[in-house]
C-alpha positions, 0 to 999 in steps of 0.5 A: 256925668251928664247934666240933669234934665228938665224932667229930672229938675221937676220930679226932684222938686215935686218929690221935696214938696210932697215930702213936706206936705206929707209930714206928720202933724204935731203940736208946737212947743208953744201950744203945749206950754200954754195949754198946760198952764191953762187953768180953765175947765175943759182942758184937753188931756194928753191922751185925747190930744194924742188920739186926735193926732194919731187919727189926723196923721193917719188920714193925712198919710192916706191922702198923701199915698192917694194924691201925691203918688210917685206915678202922679208926680212924674206925670205932672213932671213930664207935662211941665217938660213938654210945655217947656219943649213946645215953648222952646220949639215956638221960640226957635221958629219965631212964634214966641213973641211975633218976632220981636226981641226982648226989648219989643224991637224987631231983631235982625236977619241973624236973630232966631226970633227974626225968622220966617215961619217957613225958613229953615232952621239950622240943625244946631237950633233944633230942640234935642239936637245931638251936639255928637253927630257930624251933621250938627257940628258941621252946621255950628257957625265958628263964632256966635256973631256969624248967627247973631251979631246983637247977642254976641255983642250983648254977651261977649264972654258967652260968645268967646266960650261959644267960639272955644267950644265950637272950635273943640267940637270940630277938632274932635269931630275931625279926629273921630272921622280919621279914627273911623276911616282907619277902623274901616281900613283895618276891617277890610284888611282883616276881612282880606287876611281872613282866609290866612288865619286860623279861626275856630269853628263856631259849630264844631268848636275845632280850629281850622287851619287857614294856612293849610288852604294857601299854596306855599311859595314855590320859588324858594331855595330848596323849594319844591320848584328847584327840586322839580327842575332838578329832576327834570335836568336829569331826565333831560340828560338821560333822554339826551344820552339815549338819543346820542346812542341811536345809530345814524341811518342813511337817508333813503329818501327826501322824506328821510332827510327832512326827518333827520334834520328835524331830529337835529333841530330837536337835539339842538333845542335839548342841548341849549336847554341843558347848557342853560342849567 
């Protein structure tokens, strides 16, 4: 559960005070006892007292509704919160007490109040700094004496507690960076593998088979490539048989002799290809 803010604190305080001021009026038991024992003339009757109290309480309730409205109380609480934040920002900039410490002496270079107005304020000292961000965590000193040695020496338990919290934040920030890096890597892998998955179509509501778009592995046992090579081998055997049945013609010229030699070379190539199978 997050700690209450200044606005929540002040709103709760103002609500409690307005409830006390809005309580109905009633005579005390002492007043009633003394009034009943009084024997003087002109004693107020109980009816008159009740009527006066009724009118007074009615006026009080009307006043409370107009003056102590929830919107007015919240507006006052917001103004108080704004004043607190403004005072904190001035203290961070060193404008609160003119650069003097609590004892009236000028603080050292590591002190917040000792900073000049133009100096750059660390991220973790800024009002409203988000200590869950990596930038603010990276700006944290490992120990408080690196920021302000006098404050660390004056409050050793708080300095030790700060060191433990800073180390824990640094470790958690590193783990978060690793988780983010792994998440980004997995998302990239998901995007790359997207075409291989079946995703429902948002417009038609029908699933589109992504694997149907991808060509299957051809180089497998009894696969398409092996079947095609088997058909090619049979075809080559048939072609070789037909070529062998052709009659040998006598070379009539040098051109015919060259063609015959070319045919012999081609038949040799076909035979070597068949031998490889």
